[in-house]
C-alpha positions in Angstrom: 0.3 0.0 -0.2 2.7 2.2 1.1 4.5 2.0 -2.5 1.2 2.4 -4.5 0.7 5.6 -2.8 4.1 6.4 -3.6 4.1 5.4 -7.4 3.1 8.9 -8.9 6.0 10.5 -6.9 8.2 8.1 -8.3 7.2 8.2 -12.1 7.5 11.9 -11.6 10.7 11.6 -10.3 11.2 9.1 -13.0 9.9 11.2 -15.9 12.7 14.3 -15.0 15.9 12.5 -14.4 15.3 10.8 -18.0 14.4 14.1 -19.2 18.0 15.4 -17.4 19.7 12.2 -19.2 18.0 13.4 -22.8 19.4 17.3 -22.0 22.9 15.8 -21.0 23.3 13.9 -24.0 22.0 17.0 -26.2 24.8 18.6 -24.7 27.4 16.7 -25.7 25.6 16.5 -29.1 25.7 20.2 -29.8 29.0 20.0 -28.2 31.0 17.4 -29.7 28.6 16.3 -32.8 27.4 19.5 -34.2 30.8 20.6 -35.6 31.1 17.7 -37.8 27.9 16.7 -38.9 28.1 13.0 -39.0 30.2 9.5 -36.8 29.7 6.1 -37.5 29.4 4.3 -34.7 28.9 0.7 -36.0 29.4 0.7 -39.7 26.4 -0.4 -41.8 23.9 -0.2 -38.9 24.5 3.0 -36.6 25.7 6.6 -37.1 25.0 9.3 -35.0 24.0 12.5 -37.7 23.1 15.7 -35.8 20.1 17.3 -37.4 17.9 20.0 -36.2 14.0 18.3 -36.1 11.6 21.1 -36.4 8.8 18.4 -36.6 7.7 15.9 -34.1 8.9 12.6 -33.1 11.1 11.4 -36.2 11.2 14.1 -37.9 6.9 14.2 -38.9 5.2 17.5 -39.3 7.8 19.7 -39.9 7.4 23.8 -38.4 4.8 23.7 -36.2 6.8 24.8 -33.3 4.0 26.2 -30.5 1.4 24.3 -31.5 3.3 20.9 -30.2 4.8 22.7 -27.1 1.2 23.5 -26.1 0.2 19.6 -27.2 3.0 18.3 -25.0 1.9 20.6 -22.3 -1.7 19.5 -21.8 -0.8 15.6 -22.7 1.6 15.8 -19.4 -0.8 17.9 -17.9 -3.0 15.0 -18.2 -1.0 12.3 -17.6 0.3 14.0 -14.1 -3.3 14.5 -13.5 -4.1 10.9 -14.0 -1.5 9.9 -11.7 -2.2 11.7 -8.8 -5.9 11.8 -8.9 -7.2 9.0 -10.5 -4.3 6.5 -9.2 -4.1 3.3 -11.9 -2.8 0.3 -10.1 -0.3 -1.4 -12.0 3.4 -0.6 -12.4 3.2 -0.8 -16.6 1.2 2.3 -16.0 3.6 4.4 -14.0 6.8 3.0 -15.8 4.9 4.3 -19.3 3.9 7.4 -18.3 7.2 8.2 -16.8 9.1 7.6 -19.9 6.6 9.7 -21.7 6.7 12.4 -19.2 10.4 12.3 -19.5 10.7 12.2 -23.1 8.3 15.0 -23.7 10.1 17.5 -21.1 13.1 16.5 -23.2 12.0 17.5 -26.6 10.2 20.5 -25.2 12.9 22.0 -23.7 14.6 21.7 -27.1 11.4 23.3 -28.9 11.0 26.1 -26.2 15.0 27.2 -26.1 16.0 26.3 -29.6 12.9 26.3 -31.9 14.0 22.4 -32.7 14.5 19.2 -31.3 18.2 18.0 -31.9 18.1 14.5 -33.5 21.7 12.7 -33.7 20.4 8.5 -33.6 20.3 7.3 -36.7 20.1 3.4 -37.8 20.3 2.0 -41.2 16.4 0.0 -40.6 14.7 3.0 -39.5 15.6 5.8 -41.8 14.3 8.9 -39.5 17.0 10.5 -37.2 15.9 10.8 -33.9 16.6 10.9 -30.3 16.9 9.6 -27.2 13.3 10.8 -25.8 11.7 9.9 -29.0 12.6 6.3 -27.9 11.2 7.6 -24.5 7.7 8.4 -25.6 7.9 5.5 -28.2 8.8 2.6 -25.6 6.3 4.5 -22.9 3.1 5.0 -25.6 3.3 1.2 -26.5 3.3 0.2 -22.8 0.2 2.2 -22.5 -1.4 0.7 -25.1 -0.5 -2.7 -23.3 -1.6 -1.8 -20.0 -5.4 -0.2 -21.2 -6.0 -2.9 -23.7 -4.9 -6.3 -20.7 -4.2 -4.6 -17.4 -6.3 -1.4 -16.8 -9.3 -1.6 -14.3 -11.5 0.3 -16.9 -11.0 -3.3 -19.5 -11.1 -5.4 -15.9 -14.5 -4.1 -15.0 -15.8 -3.8 -18.7 -15.3 -7.7 -19.4 -16.9 -7.8 -15.8 -20.2 -6.4 -16.6 -21.8 -9.1 -17.5 -21.1 -11.3 -14.6 -23.2 -11.3 -11.5 -22.6 -9.0 -8.6 -20.6 -10.0 -6.2 -22.2 -10.0 -2.4 -19.7 -10.3 0.8 -21.1 -10.3 4.7 -19.5 -9.3 7.4 -18.4 -11.4 10.5 -18.2 -9.9 13.9 -14.1 -10.0 13.4 -14.2 -7.8 10.1 -17.6 -5.6 11.0 -16.4 -2.1 11.2 -13.2 -2.2 9.2 -12.7 0.4 6.0 -15.3 -0.5 2.9 -11.9 0.1 0.5 -9.7 -2.4 3.0 -12.2 -4.8 2.9 -12.6 -4.8 -1.2 -9.3 -5.2 -1.8 -8.6 -7.7 0.9 -11.6 -9.9 -1.0 -10.5 -9.3 -4.3 -7.0 -10.7 -4.9 -7.0 -8.4 -8.2 -7.9 -4.9 -6.8 -5.1 -2.8 -5.1 -6.3 -0.5 -2.0 -6.2 2.4 -4.5 -8.2 0.7 -7.3 -10.6 0.0 -4.4 -10.9 3.6 -3.4 -11.2 4.5 -7.3 -14.2 1.8 -7.0 -15.9 3.5 -4.3 -15.8 7.4 -5.6 -16.9 6.2 -9.0 -20.1 4.5 -7.3 -19.8 0.7 -8.3 -20.2 -0.4 -4.6 -23.5 -0.4 -2.8 -23.5 -0.7 1.1 -26.9 -1.3 2.6 -28.4 -1.3 -0.9 -26.9 2.4 -1.5 -24.1 3.8 -3.2 -21.6 4.8 -1.0 -19.1 7.7 -1.6 -16.3 6.7 0.8 -15.5 4.4 3.4 -17.6 3.5 6.2 -18.7 1.0 8.4 -21.1 -1.8 7.1 -22.8 -5.2 7.5 -22.9 -5.8 4.0 -21.2 -5.1 0.6 -22.8 -5.5 -3.0 -19.7 -5.2 -5.6 -20.4 -4.2 -8.8 -17.7 -5.6 -10.7 
């Protein structure tokens, strides 16, 4: 429970560290690679080529600087809001969020201060020149898609919506326990924070009435 509560903060810190790593790499690219233009690292496979990218990831949609600045800020704000307010369960979400936030901030700094994104990674099997931040965003987005499709509580709730409601009765030893703790203990697939989300979303009935917060109770009907 302690680690789950800290996951949004941990993900945000990792995102900032990834952005810092991206900027450190770009500092060396601007200092040492820009003057020479291109250096071969692995012949026929990997080159480091200095490119000023005025589009988005991998050079697409050029010359829309402030539009992409605004979009990036909004998307990062949405992800941070979801992390701290909705607190999704599952480490995969927070890993993907950290990658997207880190990559987004890294390229955002470039757009604001340079007017372009510094790209430098060129592989033979993928023509566009990109950078560390681009790969963070790409991997993070793929992980987020996998999470939403296979691991998120939203998808689990939809899959379970056709099942009968689960009814749990308290004995004298468990009577008066916090509602979110009881639901989490009774459902191995639900974390404590996920149980809180269910309660806040009106998915739990106590004595045939929807509740919005943990309370003392004698019978719970969980809409899953």
